[in-house]
OpenMM code with the backbone's topology and positions (N, CA, C; nanometers):
from openmm import Vec3, app, unit

residues = "MET MET SER ILE PHE VAL GLU LYS PHE MET GLU LYS ASN LYS PHE GLU ARG ALA THR PHE ILE VAL GLY ILE VAL SER SER LEU ILE VAL ILE ILE PHE ALA VAL LEU GLN ILE PHE SER VAL TRP ASN TYR ALA VAL ILE VAL CYS GLU ILE PHE MET GLY ILE SER MET ILE ALA GLN ALA ILE LEU GLN TRP LYS THR ASN LYS ARG ILE ALA ILE PHE SER LEU CYS VAL ALA ALA PHE ILE PHE ILE VAL ALA ILE PHE VAL LEU PHE ILE LYS".split()
positions = [
    Vec3(1.0469, -0.0493, 5.3263),
    Vec3(1.1204, 0.0713, 5.2930),
    Vec3(1.0933, 0.1810, 5.3965),
    Vec3(0.9665, 0.2037, 5.4254),
    Vec3(0.9323, 0.3077, 5.5214),
    Vec3(0.9778, 0.2703, 5.6619),
    Vec3(0.9728, 0.1415, 5.6943),
    Vec3(1.0134, 0.1002, 5.8283),
    Vec3(1.1627, 0.1224, 5.8501),
    Vec3(1.2428, 0.1111, 5.7455),
    Vec3(1.3867, 0.1388, 5.7574),
    Vec3(1.4079, 0.2857, 5.7907),
    Vec3(1.3330, 0.3729, 5.7233),
    Vec3(1.3435, 0.5154, 5.7510),
    Vec3(1.3028, 0.5464, 5.8947),
    Vec3(1.1934, 0.4851, 5.9395),
    Vec3(1.1442, 0.5095, 6.0756),
    Vec3(1.2453, 0.4584, 6.1775),
    Vec3(1.3047, 0.3425, 6.1529),
    Vec3(1.4050, 0.2886, 6.2451),
    Vec3(1.5260, 0.3810, 6.2532),
    Vec3(1.5750, 0.4279, 6.1382),
    Vec3(1.6903, 0.5194, 6.1371),
    Vec3(1.6553, 0.6501, 6.2076),
    Vec3(1.5329, 0.6974, 6.1849),
    Vec3(1.4888, 0.8226, 6.2465),
    Vec3(1.4812, 0.8086, 6.3980),
    Vec3(1.4308, 0.6972, 6.4459),
    Vec3(1.4149, 0.6762, 6.5898),
    Vec3(1.5489, 0.6523, 6.6595),
    Vec3(1.6531, 0.6141, 6.5849),
    Vec3(1.7855, 0.5957, 6.6442),
    Vec3(1.8490, 0.7279, 6.6841),
    Vec3(1.8069, 0.8362, 6.6224),
    Vec3(1.8635, 0.9677, 6.6520),
    Vec3(1.8081, 1.0192, 6.7847),
    Vec3(1.8850, 1.1095, 6.8486),
    Vec3(1.8351, 1.1672, 6.9721),
    Vec3(1.7278, 1.2728, 6.9421),
    Vec3(1.6640, 1.3230, 7.0453),
    Vec3(1.5511, 1.4150, 7.0266),
    Vec3(1.5929, 1.5442, 6.9566),
    Vec3(1.7106, 1.5938, 6.9887),
    Vec3(1.7569, 1.7180, 6.9269),
    Vec3(1.7777, 1.7002, 6.7766),
    Vec3(1.8382, 1.5891, 6.7372),
    Vec3(1.8592, 1.5628, 6.5945),
    Vec3(1.7268, 1.5424, 6.5211),
    Vec3(1.6326, 1.4756, 6.5854),
    Vec3(1.4999, 1.4571, 6.5241),
    Vec3(1.4291, 1.5908, 6.5062),
    Vec3(1.4358, 1.6754, 6.6089),
    Vec3(1.3716, 1.8063, 6.6003),
    Vec3(1.4374, 1.8915, 6.4921),
    Vec3(1.5698, 1.8857, 6.4835),
    Vec3(1.6412, 1.9616, 6.3816),
    Vec3(1.6060, 1.9119, 6.2421),
    Vec3(1.5946, 1.7819, 6.2270),
    Vec3(1.5554, 1.7234, 6.0986),
    Vec3(1.4157, 1.7704, 6.0580),
    Vec3(1.3234, 1.7703, 6.1521),
    Vec3(1.1864, 1.8142, 6.1237),
    Vec3(1.1835, 1.9620, 6.0891),
    Vec3(1.2610, 2.0439, 6.1605),
    Vec3(1.2686, 2.1867, 6.1287),
    Vec3(1.3223, 2.2070, 5.9875),
    Vec3(1.4223, 2.1300, 5.9498),
    Vec3(1.4772, 2.1393, 5.8146),
    Vec3(1.3754, 2.1035, 5.7080),
    Vec3(1.3001, 1.9977, 5.7312),
    Vec3(1.1977, 1.9554, 5.6347),
    Vec3(1.0870, 2.0590, 5.6247),
    Vec3(1.0381, 2.1070, 5.7390),
    Vec3(0.9292, 2.2058, 5.7384),
    Vec3(0.9739, 2.3356, 5.6722),
    Vec3(1.0947, 2.3812, 5.7031),
    Vec3(1.1421, 2.5054, 5.6410),
    Vec3(1.1629, 2.4872, 5.4910),
    Vec3(1.2042, 2.3695, 5.4481),
    Vec3(1.2169, 2.3446, 5.3045),
    Vec3(1.0812, 2.3475, 5.2352),
    Vec3(0.9805, 2.2902, 5.2988),
    Vec3(0.8452, 2.2952, 5.2422),
    Vec3(0.7927, 2.4386, 5.2356),
    Vec3(0.8217, 2.5174, 5.3383),
    Vec3(0.7798, 2.6575, 5.3379),
    Vec3(0.8497, 2.7338, 5.2258),
    Vec3(0.9767, 2.7045, 5.2021),
    Vec3(1.0499, 2.7674, 5.0916),
    Vec3(0.9816, 2.7362, 4.9593),
    Vec3(0.9430, 2.6108, 4.9401),
    Vec3(0.8760, 2.5727, 4.8156),
    Vec3(0.7434, 2.6459, 4.8004),
    Vec3(0.6666, 2.6537, 4.9086),
    Vec3(0.5367, 2.7215, 4.9024),
    Vec3(0.5539, 2.8690, 4.8683),
    Vec3(0.6462, 2.9366, 4.9356),
    Vec3(0.6655, 3.0790, 4.9097),
    Vec3(0.7276, 3.1048, 4.7728),
    Vec3(0.8087, 3.0113, 4.7250),
    Vec3(0.8630, 3.0265, 4.5899),
    Vec3(0.7515, 3.0190, 4.4864),
    Vec3(0.6573, 2.9278, 4.5065),
    Vec3(0.5433, 2.9183, 4.4155),
    Vec3(0.4583, 3.0448, 4.4225),
    Vec3(0.4376, 3.0972, 4.5424),
    Vec3(0.3624, 3.2221, 4.5569),
    Vec3(0.4312, 3.3367, 4.4833),
    Vec3(0.5637, 3.3415, 4.4889),
    Vec3(0.6388, 3.4464, 4.4207),
    Vec3(0.6333, 3.4271, 4.2697),
    Vec3(0.6470, 3.3039, 4.2248),
    Vec3(0.6472, 3.2767, 4.0804),
    Vec3(0.5148, 3.3172, 4.0169),
    Vec3(0.4045, 3.2877, 4.0852),
    Vec3(0.2738, 3.3185, 4.0298),
    Vec3(0.2231, 3.4574, 4.0705),
    Vec3(0.3101, 3.5395, 4.1272),
    Vec3(0.2796, 3.6780, 4.1657),
    Vec3(0.1589, 3.6887, 4.2583),
    Vec3(0.1435, 3.5921, 4.3465),
    Vec3(0.0363, 3.5979, 4.4448),
    Vec3(0.0743, 3.6953, 4.5559),
    Vec3(0.2020, 3.6904, 4.5958),
    Vec3(0.2505, 3.7788, 4.7013),
    Vec3(0.3892, 3.8264, 4.6597),
    Vec3(0.4052, 3.9554, 4.6421),
    Vec3(0.5306, 4.0097, 4.5887),
    Vec3(0.6476, 4.0006, 4.6861),
    Vec3(0.6210, 3.9957, 4.8152),
    Vec3(0.7288, 3.9903, 4.9133),
    Vec3(0.7566, 3.8489, 4.9628),
    Vec3(0.7056, 3.7497, 4.8930),
    Vec3(0.7272, 3.6103, 4.9338),
    Vec3(0.8742, 3.5719, 4.9244),
    Vec3(0.9482, 3.6360, 4.8355),
    Vec3(1.0894, 3.6026, 4.8197),
    Vec3(1.1688, 3.6356, 4.9460),
    Vec3(1.1298, 3.7385, 5.0179),
    Vec3(1.2004, 3.7742, 5.1415),
    Vec3(1.1785, 3.6668, 5.2475),
    Vec3(1.0541, 3.6243, 5.2633),
    Vec3(1.0242, 3.5179, 5.3589),
    Vec3(1.0906, 3.3878, 5.3158),
    Vec3(1.0924, 3.3644, 5.1864),
    Vec3(1.1555, 3.2446, 5.1310),
    Vec3(1.3050, 3.2432, 5.1652),
    Vec3(1.3706, 3.3569, 5.1529),
    Vec3(1.5140, 3.3640, 5.1838),
    Vec3(1.5403, 3.3361, 5.3312),
    Vec3(1.4560, 3.3877, 5.4179),
    Vec3(1.4746, 3.3653, 5.5612),
    Vec3(1.4630, 3.2162, 5.5932),
    Vec3(1.3640, 3.1509, 5.5359),
    Vec3(1.3478, 3.0080, 5.5627),
    Vec3(1.4553, 2.9242, 5.4948),
    Vec3(1.5138, 2.9725, 5.3855),
    Vec3(1.6297, 2.9029, 5.3272),
    Vec3(1.7464, 2.9063, 5.4245),
    Vec3(1.7654, 3.0204, 5.4906),
    Vec3(1.8708, 3.0308, 5.5910),
    Vec3(1.8477, 2.9374, 5.7083),
    Vec3(1.7227, 2.9289, 5.7534),
    Vec3(1.6896, 2.8375, 5.8630),
    Vec3(1.7151, 2.6929, 5.8208),
    Vec3(1.6801, 2.6616, 5.6986),
    Vec3(1.7044, 2.5263, 5.6472),
    Vec3(1.8541, 2.4958, 5.6420),
    Vec3(1.9344, 2.5918, 5.6011),
    Vec3(2.0795, 2.5711, 5.5949),
    Vec3(2.1394, 2.5559, 5.7349),
    Vec3(2.0869, 2.6285, 5.8328),
    Vec3(2.1348, 2.6134, 5.9706),
    Vec3(2.1006, 2.4742, 6.0222),
    Vec3(1.9790, 2.4270, 5.9933),
    Vec3(1.9407, 2.2913, 6.0350),
    Vec3(2.0312, 2.1874, 5.9700),
    Vec3(2.0634, 2.2076, 5.8429),
    Vec3(2.1533, 2.1153, 5.7740),
    Vec3(2.2925, 2.1184, 5.8370),
    Vec3(2.3389, 2.2356, 5.8741),
    Vec3(2.4708, 2.2474, 5.9370),
    Vec3(2.4750, 2.1749, 6.0702),
    Vec3(2.3681, 2.1875, 6.1473),
    Vec3(2.3628, 2.1195, 6.2767),
    Vec3(2.3658, 1.9680, 6.2573),
    Vec3(2.2914, 1.9190, 6.1592),
    Vec3(2.2885, 1.7750, 6.1353),
    Vec3(2.4212, 1.7225, 6.0801),
    Vec3(2.4937, 1.8033, 6.0044),
    Vec3(2.6193, 1.7606, 5.9444),
    Vec3(2.7396, 1.7793, 6.0358),
    Vec3(2.7225, 1.8468, 6.1485),
    Vec3(2.8363, 1.8837, 6.2322),
    Vec3(2.9155, 1.7621, 6.2801),
    Vec3(2.8478, 1.6556, 6.3169),
    Vec3(2.9176, 1.5365, 6.3675),
    Vec3(2.9883, 1.4594, 6.2563),
    Vec3(2.9299, 1.4543, 6.1392),
    Vec3(2.9847, 1.3698, 6.0336),
    Vec3(3.0851, 1.4419, 5.9447),
    Vec3(3.0574, 1.5682, 5.9095),
    Vec3(3.1463, 1.6397, 5.8188),
    Vec3(3.1447, 1.7890, 5.8529),
    Vec3(3.2458, 1.8314, 5.9265),
    Vec3(3.2495, 1.9695, 5.9736),
    Vec3(3.2706, 2.0696, 5.8609),
    Vec3(3.3376, 2.0298, 5.7538),
    Vec3(3.3582, 2.1229, 5.6416),
    Vec3(3.2252, 2.1598, 5.5770),
    Vec3(3.1404, 2.0609, 5.5565),
    Vec3(3.0092, 2.0885, 5.4998),
    Vec3(2.9269, 2.1724, 5.5964),
    Vec3(2.9367, 2.1434, 5.7255),
    Vec3(2.8622, 2.2196, 5.8251),
    Vec3(2.9059, 2.3655, 5.8273),
    Vec3(3.0354, 2.3897, 5.8215),
    Vec3(3.0858, 2.5274, 5.8222),
    Vec3(3.0443, 2.5987, 5.6944),
    Vec3(3.0508, 2.5293, 5.5824),
    Vec3(3.0059, 2.5885, 5.4564),
    Vec3(2.8570, 2.6216, 5.4623),
    Vec3(2.7768, 2.5327, 5.5205),
    Vec3(2.6333, 2.5585, 5.5337),
    Vec3(2.6071, 2.6798, 5.6225),
    Vec3(2.6851, 2.6949, 5.7280),
    Vec3(2.6691, 2.8128, 5.8142),
    Vec3(2.7074, 2.9409, 5.7409),
    Vec3(2.8120, 2.9344, 5.6595),
    Vec3(2.8514, 3.0515, 5.5806),
    Vec3(2.7431, 3.0872, 5.4788),
    Vec3(2.6858, 2.9867, 5.4155),
    Vec3(2.5774, 3.0111, 5.3196),
    Vec3(2.4559, 3.0689, 5.3908),
    Vec3(2.4247, 3.0174, 5.5087),
    Vec3(2.3116, 3.0699, 5.5856),
    Vec3(2.3347, 3.2162, 5.6228),
    Vec3(2.4576, 3.2499, 5.6637),
    Vec3(2.4887, 3.3894, 5.6966),
    Vec3(2.4737, 3.4779, 5.5728),
    Vec3(2.5218, 3.4302, 5.4584),
    Vec3(2.5077, 3.5054, 5.3345),
    Vec3(2.3605, 3.5252, 5.2991),
    Vec3(2.2800, 3.4207, 5.3149),
    Vec3(2.1371, 3.4301, 5.2843),
    Vec3(2.0701, 3.5323, 5.3754),
    Vec3(2.1026, 3.5315, 5.5047),
    Vec3(2.0428, 3.6285, 5.5961),
    Vec3(2.0851, 3.7716, 5.5627),
    Vec3(2.2115, 3.7895, 5.5247),
    Vec3(2.2587, 3.9232, 5.4865),
    Vec3(2.1847, 3.9726, 5.3619),
    Vec3(2.1689, 3.8853, 5.2642),
    Vec3(2.0957, 3.9231, 5.1423),
    Vec3(1.9506, 3.9527, 5.1748),
    Vec3(1.8883, 3.8734, 5.2627),
    Vec3(1.7479, 3.8947, 5.2994),
    Vec3(1.7302, 4.0302, 5.3675),
    Vec3(1.8218, 4.0639, 5.4562),
    Vec3(1.8145, 4.1944, 5.5239),
    Vec3(1.8363, 4.3072, 5.4240),
    Vec3(1.9333, 4.2891, 5.3348),
    Vec3(1.9607, 4.3899, 5.2328),
    Vec3(1.8397, 4.4113, 5.1440),
    Vec3(1.7770, 4.3028, 5.0975),
    Vec3(1.6602, 4.3126, 5.0097),
    Vec3(1.5417, 4.3736, 5.0850),
    Vec3(1.5280, 4.3386, 5.2122),
    Vec3(1.4166, 4.3906, 5.2925),
    Vec3(1.4240, 4.5426, 5.3048),
    Vec3(1.5430, 4.5949, 5.3287),
    Vec3(1.5554, 4.7388, 5.3479),
    Vec3(1.5697, 4.8171, 5.2192),
    Vec3(1.6138, 4.7540, 5.1111),
    Vec3(1.6259, 4.8233, 4.9818),
    Vec3(1.4909, 4.8263, 4.9120),
    Vec3(1.4175, 4.7158, 4.9164),
    Vec3(1.2892, 4.7074, 4.8494),
    Vec3(1.1897, 4.7814, 4.9266),
] * unit.nanometer
topology = app.Topology()
chain = topology.addChain("A")
for resn in residues:
    res = topology.addResidue(resn, chain)
    for name in ("N", "CA", "C"):
        topology.addAtom(name, app.Element.getBySymbol(name[0]), res)
């Protein structure tokens, strides 16, 4: 099972692999900061969480661009919306 994943991963070019890793890392960071916000460890974790959600959506858009441009464009629109909300929350809060 794992070898199939590794084979599929190695078939991709370096840019796609790097984008995939950025997407995974940013998703993990979102989870960590969401937990920090939920347990009131850091009150501004939601702002950082939103920024990394946008980065994750951009990575997803880049990976989807070749296979499905509609999903990629939608992901870019969602990422732009997330960044706008993050900036709005940063300056209002």
